[in-house]
C-alpha positions as CSV (number, residue, x, y, z in Angstrom):
1,X,-29.5,11.6,52.4
2,X,-27.0,9.0,51.1
3,X,-24.3,11.7,51.0
4,X,-25.2,13.1,54.4
5,X,-25.7,9.8,56.4
6,X,-24.3,7.0,54.3
7,X,-21.5,4.8,55.5
8,X,-19.7,1.6,54.3
9,X,-21.6,-1.3,55.9
10,X,-20.0,-4.2,54.2
11,X,-17.1,-4.9,51.8
12,X,-14.5,-7.7,51.1
13,X,-10.8,-7.6,51.6
14,X,-10.1,-6.9,48.0
15,X,-11.9,-3.6,48.3
16,X,-10.2,-2.7,51.5
17,X,-6.8,-3.3,49.8
18,X,-7.8,-0.8,47.0
19,X,-7.8,1.9,49.7
20,X,-4.6,0.7,51.3
21,X,-6.0,-1.4,54.1
22,X,-5.2,-5.0,54.9
23,X,-8.7,-6.3,55.8
24,X,-12.3,-5.2,55.4
25,X,-12.8,-4.6,59.1
26,X,-10.3,-1.7,58.9
27,X,-12.5,0.3,56.5
28,X,-16.1,-0.7,57.4
29,X,-17.9,2.2,59.0
30,X,-16.2,4.8,56.9
31,X,-18.5,7.8,56.2
32,X,-19.2,8.5,52.5
33,X,-19.5,12.2,53.3
34,X,-16.0,12.4,54.7
35,X,-14.6,10.4,51.7
36,X,-16.4,12.6,49.2
37,X,-15.1,15.8,50.7
38,X,-11.6,14.5,50.3
39,X,-11.9,13.7,46.7
40,X,-13.6,16.9,45.6
41,X,-16.3,17.7,43.1
42,X,-15.6,14.8,40.7
43,X,-17.2,12.2,43.2
44,X,-20.1,14.5,44.1
45,X,-20.9,14.5,40.5
46,X,-20.7,10.7,40.6
47,X,-23.2,10.5,43.4
48,X,-25.5,12.9,41.5
49,X,-25.3,10.8,38.5
50,X,-26.3,7.8,40.6
51,X,-29.4,9.6,41.7
52,X,-30.3,10.7,38.2
53,X,-30.0,7.2,36.8
54,X,-32.7,6.1,39.2
55,X,-30.2,4.5,41.5
56,X,-28.9,2.0,38.9
57,X,-25.6,3.1,37.6
58,X,-23.2,1.1,35.3
59,X,-19.6,1.6,34.6
60,X,-19.3,5.0,36.4
61,X,-15.8,6.3,37.0
62,X,-15.0,7.7,40.4
63,X,-11.8,9.5,41.6
64,X,-10.8,8.8,45.1
65,X,-7.9,8.7,47.5
66,X,-6.5,5.8,49.6
67,X,-5.5,6.0,53.2
68,X,-2.1,7.5,52.3
69,X,-3.5,10.3,50.1
70,X,-2.7,8.6,46.9
71,X,-5.1,9.2,44.0
72,X,-7.1,6.1,42.9
73,X,-9.5,5.6,40.0
74,X,-12.4,3.1,40.1
75,X,-15.0,1.8,37.7
76,X,-18.3,1.2,39.6
77,X,-21.6,-0.5,39.2
78,X,-24.2,0.6,41.8
79,X,-27.7,-0.4,42.5
80,X,-29.8,1.4,45.2
81,X,-32.5,-0.1,47.4
82,X,-35.4,2.2,48.2
83,X,-37.6,2.3,51.3
84,X,-41.2,0.9,50.9
85,X,-43.8,3.3,49.7
86,X,-47.2,3.8,51.2
87,X,-48.6,0.5,49.9
88,X,-45.5,-1.4,51.3
89,X,-43.9,-1.8,48.0
90,X,-40.4,-0.7,46.9
91,X,-41.3,2.3,44.7
92,X,-39.6,5.2,42.9
93,X,-40.7,7.8,45.5
94,X,-39.1,6.0,48.3
95,X,-35.8,7.2,50.0
96,X,-32.7,5.2,49.3
97,X,-31.8,3.0,52.3
98,X,-28.9,0.8,51.0
99,X,-26.8,0.5,47.9
100,X,-24.9,-2.5,46.6
101,X,-22.2,-2.4,44.0
102,X,-19.0,-3.7,42.6
103,X,-15.8,-1.7,42.1
104,X,-12.8,-2.3,39.8
105,X,-9.4,-0.5,40.3
106,X,-8.4,1.2,37.0
107,X,-5.7,3.4,38.5
108,X,-2.9,1.9,36.4
109,X,-4.9,2.3,33.1
110,X,-6.0,5.8,34.0
111,X,-2.3,6.9,34.8
112,X,-1.2,5.3,31.5
113,X,-3.8,7.4,29.6
114,X,-2.7,10.5,31.5
115,X,1.0,9.7,30.7
116,X,0.0,9.3,27.0
117,X,-1.9,12.6,27.0
118,X,1.0,14.4,28.6
119,X,3.3,12.8,26.1
120,X,1.2,13.8,23.2
121,X,1.0,17.4,24.6
122,X,4.8,17.6,25.0
123,X,5.1,16.3,21.4
124,X,2.7,19.0,20.3
125,X,4.6,21.7,22.1
126,X,8.0,20.5,20.7
127,X,6.5,20.3,17.2
128,X,5.1,23.8,17.5
129,X,8.4,25.2,18.9
130,X,10.6,23.6,16.3
131,X,8.3,24.0,13.3
132,X,9.3,20.4,12.3
133,X,6.9,17.8,10.9
134,X,7.1,14.9,13.5
135,X,6.5,11.4,12.2
136,X,6.6,7.8,13.5
137,X,6.8,4.4,11.8
138,X,5.6,1.1,13.3
139,X,8.2,-1.4,12.2
140,X,5.6,-4.3,12.5
141,X,3.2,-2.8,10.1
142,X,5.4,-0.2,8.2
143,X,2.5,2.3,9.0
144,X,3.5,5.9,9.2
145,X,1.9,8.4,11.6
146,X,2.4,12.2,11.0
147,X,2.2,15.1,13.4
148,X,0.0,18.2,12.8
149,X,2.9,20.1,11.2
150,X,2.9,17.8,8.2
151,X,-0.4,19.3,7.0
152,X,1.3,22.0,4.9
153,X,3.4,19.3,3.2
154,X,0.6,16.9,2.4
155,X,-2.2,19.4,2.0
156,X,-4.7,17.6,4.4
157,X,-5.1,16.8,8.1
158,X,-2.4,14.2,9.0
159,X,-4.9,12.3,11.1
160,X,-7.0,11.6,8.0
161,X,-4.0,11.0,5.8
162,X,-2.2,8.0,7.2
163,X,0.2,7.4,4.3
164,X,2.5,4.4,4.1
165,X,6.1,4.2,3.1
166,X,5.3,4.1,-0.6
167,X,3.2,7.3,-0.2
168,X,6.2,9.0,1.3
169,X,8.6,7.7,-1.4
170,X,6.2,8.9,-4.1
171,X,6.5,12.5,-2.8
172,X,10.3,12.5,-3.0
173,X,12.0,14.1,-6.1
174,X,12.7,11.6,-8.8
175,X,16.4,12.5,-8.7
176,X,16.6,11.8,-5.0
177,X,14.1,9.0,-4.3
178,X,16.4,6.2,-5.3
179,X,19.2,7.4,-2.9
180,X,16.8,8.1,0.0
181,X,14.9,4.8,-0.3
182,X,18.0,2.7,-0.5
183,X,19.5,4.4,2.6
184,X,16.4,4.4,4.7
185,X,15.5,0.7,4.0
186,X,19.1,-0.3,4.8
187,X,18.7,1.7,8.0
188,X,15.5,-0.3,8.9
189,X,17.4,-3.6,8.4
190,X,20.7,-2.9,10.1
191,X,21.7,-2.1,13.6
192,X,22.2,1.6,13.2
193,X,20.3,3.7,15.7
194,X,20.3,7.0,13.8
195,X,19.6,8.1,10.3
196,X,19.4,11.3,8.4
197,X,19.2,12.5,4.8
198,X,18.5,15.6,2.7
199,X,16.1,15.5,-0.3
200,X,13.5,17.4,-2.3
201,X,9.9,16.7,-1.3
202,X,6.8,17.5,-3.3
203,X,4.2,19.5,-1.5
204,X,0.5,19.3,-2.0
205,X,0.6,22.3,-4.4
206,X,3.2,20.6,-6.6
207,X,6.1,22.7,-5.5
208,X,9.2,21.1,-4.0
209,X,10.9,22.0,-0.8
210,X,14.2,20.9,0.6
211,X,14.0,18.6,3.6
212,X,16.4,17.6,6.3
213,X,15.0,14.3,7.6
214,X,16.4,12.8,10.9
215,X,15.2,9.7,12.8
216,X,16.0,7.4,15.6
217,X,15.2,3.7,16.4
218,X,13.4,2.7,19.6
219,X,13.6,-0.8,21.1
220,X,11.4,-3.1,23.4
221,X,12.7,-4.8,26.4
222,X,14.2,-7.7,24.4
223,X,16.2,-5.3,22.3
224,X,14.0,-5.6,19.2
225,X,13.4,-2.4,17.2
226,X,9.7,-1.6,17.4
227,X,9.4,1.9,16.0
228,X,11.3,4.7,14.4
229,X,10.6,8.4,15.3
230,X,11.8,11.3,13.3
231,X,11.3,14.9,12.3
232,X,11.3,16.6,8.9
233,X,12.8,20.1,8.8
234,X,12.1,22.5,5.9
235,X,15.6,23.8,5.0
236,X,14.5,25.5,1.7
237,X,15.6,29.0,2.8
238,X,19.0,27.7,3.9
239,X,19.6,25.8,0.7
240,X,18.5,28.8,-1.5
241,X,20.9,31.1,0.5
242,X,23.7,28.6,-0.1
243,X,23.0,28.4,-3.7
244,X,22.9,32.2,-4.0
245,X,26.2,32.5,-2.2
246,X,27.8,30.0,-4.5
247,X,26.4,31.8,-7.5
248,X,27.6,35.2,-6.2
249,X,31.1,33.8,-5.5
250,X,31.2,32.4,-9.0
251,X,30.2,35.7,-10.6
252,X,32.9,37.4,-8.5
253,X,35.5,34.9,-9.5
254,X,34.8,35.3,-13.2
255,X,34.8,39.1,-12.9
256,X,38.1,39.1,-11.3
257,X,39.6,36.7,-13.8
258,X,38.4,38.6,-16.8
259,X,38.7,42.2,-15.6
260,X,41.4,44.2,-17.5
261,X,42.2,46.3,-14.3
262,X,44.4,44.8,-11.6
263,X,42.6,43.9,-8.5
264,X,44.2,43.4,-5.1
265,X,42.5,42.5,-1.8
266,X,44.7,42.9,1.2
267,X,44.3,42.9,5.0
268,X,45.0,45.8,7.3
269,X,48.5,44.4,8.0
270,X,49.2,44.4,4.3
271,X,48.8,40.7,3.7
272,X,47.5,40.1,0.2
273,X,44.5,37.7,0.0
274,X,43.7,38.1,-3.6
275,X,45.4,39.4,-6.7
276,X,43.5,38.9,-10.1
277,X,45.3,37.7,-13.2
278,X,45.6,41.2,-14.6
279,X,47.4,42.4,-11.4
280,X,49.7,39.3,-11.6
281,X,50.6,40.1,-15.1
282,X,51.3,43.8,-14.1
283,X,53.7,42.6,-11.4
284,X,55.1,39.7,-13.4
285,X,54.4,37.1,-10.7
286,X,52.8,33.8,-10.4
287,X,49.8,33.4,-7.9
288,X,51.8,31.6,-5.3
289,X,54.3,34.5,-5.3
290,X,51.8,37.1,-4.3
291,X,48.9,35.4,-2.3
292,X,49.5,35.5,1.5
293,X,52.6,37.7,0.8
294,X,52.7,41.3,1.9
295,X,52.3,44.4,-0.2
296,X,55.7,45.6,0.7
297,X,57.3,43.1,-1.6
298,X,55.6,44.6,-4.7
299,X,54.8,48.2,-3.7
300,X,56.8,51.0,-2.2
301,X,56.1,51.6,1.5
302,X,54.6,55.0,0.9
303,X,52.1,53.4,-1.5
304,X,50.7,51.1,1.2
305,X,50.6,54.0,3.8
306,X,48.7,56.3,1.3
307,X,46.3,53.5,0.4
308,X,45.4,52.9,4.1
309,X,44.8,56.6,4.6
310,X,42.7,56.8,1.5
311,X,40.5,53.9,2.7
312,X,40.2,55.4,6.2
313,X,38.9,58.7,4.6
314,X,36.4,56.8,2.5
315,X,35.1,54.6,5.3
316,X,34.7,57.6,7.8
317,X,33.6,60.3,5.4
318,X,30.0,61.5,5.2
319,X,29.8,61.9,1.5
320,X,28.0,59.0,-0.2
321,X,29.7,57.6,-3.3
322,X,32.9,59.3,-2.5
323,X,35.8,58.7,-4.8
324,X,39.6,58.9,-4.3
325,X,42.6,58.4,-6.5
326,X,46.2,57.4,-5.5
327,X,49.2,57.4,-7.8
328,X,52.2,55.3,-6.7
329,X,55.2,53.4,-8.1
330,X,55.4,49.6,-8.1
331,X,58.2,47.1,-8.9
332,X,57.7,44.1,-11.1
333,X,59.4,40.7,-10.6
334,X,62.0,41.8,-13.2
335,X,63.0,44.9,-11.1
336,X,61.4,47.4,-13.5
337,X,59.5,50.3,-12.1
338,X,56.2,51.7,-13.3
339,X,53.7,54.3,-12.2
340,X,50.2,53.1,-11.2
341,X,47.0,55.0,-10.7
342,X,44.4,53.4,-8.3
343,X,40.9,54.5,-7.8
344,X,38.6,53.6,-4.8
345,X,34.9,54.0,-5.0
């Protein structure tokens, strides 16, 4: 009955302004039914909760719209007055004839909560997409907050962990922690806006991973830094690949240096990019005399032509493990000539 026939009988100007009006007389007489249809099922549930409570509702949130169609959020206290029963008393079985209440506009607070939820959702999506461990530090308390992606690093749910700076330092490799701590604490004190470092970090299982840590300061309206937000990226795979590449290059360098056979690496145009010590001794030249030079200065033209043809056959041939030999004449720095046999595998 309240939903079907109810209307706003009285209100003050403050309530009228909540709906975009100037004075109370502009809104008095508005039908509850028409308002409820505009705001959808949320307020229908609000009215049903009013009935279930015995027409005595406290701190109930309603979602409405003002005269311009803007969403508004209110916190309500409502008390219903029932018609007299058979004995002339106001009883539970009587129909509601009037309701009194107070209403507080919580639109700003609700929008702030929505913005926070949306921000947290964006942060979660970014964290999921980048696979980074997001963190934030309150510069007033030095308290650290970690995102969900930090769980594999710490071995527990980040929400229940809440480590401080010392907990973070304690996980950094002993050979790295002095450098990282000094740089980060200097960053917190100085005017730099950005910070980054690489270090080894101990996981919950005791193993170490390589971390790229990057952060940025954020400031309040007065220009005072209030927090630092950052992200930890696991770069272990990259570091291991770089170490493997360096080790491979070192093995290759030692092999070329100690190999008894002469080794030459030349480009398609004949430019020599590498000649090991054995080849330099054969030619009787210093490294600077052959590197970035051309093969024509040390080898007869027909030797280079034959070499290119041999390489083409090897690269385009169908036989795996094909082998070819070339015999040519070379000239040393002392103008002596010698015959050389070259094998390509």
